[in-house]
N, C-alpha and C positions, 0 to 999 in steps of 0.2 A: 454272122456273129463269130468273132474270133474264138478259137479253142482255149481251154484253160491253160494249155502249154504256151500258146501265143501270148495270153495275158500275163502269165508269169514272166515270160521273157521281157515284155514291155515294162512290167513293174520293176524288174531287176535293172533294166537299162536306165529307166528314169531315176531310180534311186542312186545309181552309180553316177549318172550325169549331174545330178543335183548334190552329190556328195552327202547323201542322207543315209544314216545307219538304218538297216532294215532288219527288224526282229522277225525271224521266220514264223513265229507264232501269229503274226499279224497278216501274213501273206493271203490267207483265205478271206479275211475280212476286206482287205484292199481289193482283191479280185472281185468279190461280190459287189462292192461299191462301184467298181469300174464297169461291171456288166450292166448295172442299173443305169449308170450315166450314159453308156453307149446306147442302151435301149431308148432312153429319153431323146438322145440326139437323133436316132433313126426315126422316131415318131415325128419330130419337128421337120427333119429332112424330107420325109415322105408326105407331108401335108401339102395337098395341092393348092396352089395359088393361081388366080387368073393372071394373065400377062399384064393387065392394067393395074394390078395391085401396087399401091404406093406405101412407103413406110410412113408411120405416124409422125407428124411434125414435132410433137411433144409427148414424152412418155412420163407418166406419173404413177408411182406405186402407192 
């Protein structure tokens, strides 16, 4: 898991690249959201699938 400093750098770089104003008061909330998103991504990435697993032909929500 990235450190808070790494996440702050990522947030700052993304805001700059997208030309978005970034209120420093929101940085903590953005960092928390990013930590949760990365934890969810890791859970999906770490889920074992057998080699013969195929994607569903149709997805319906």
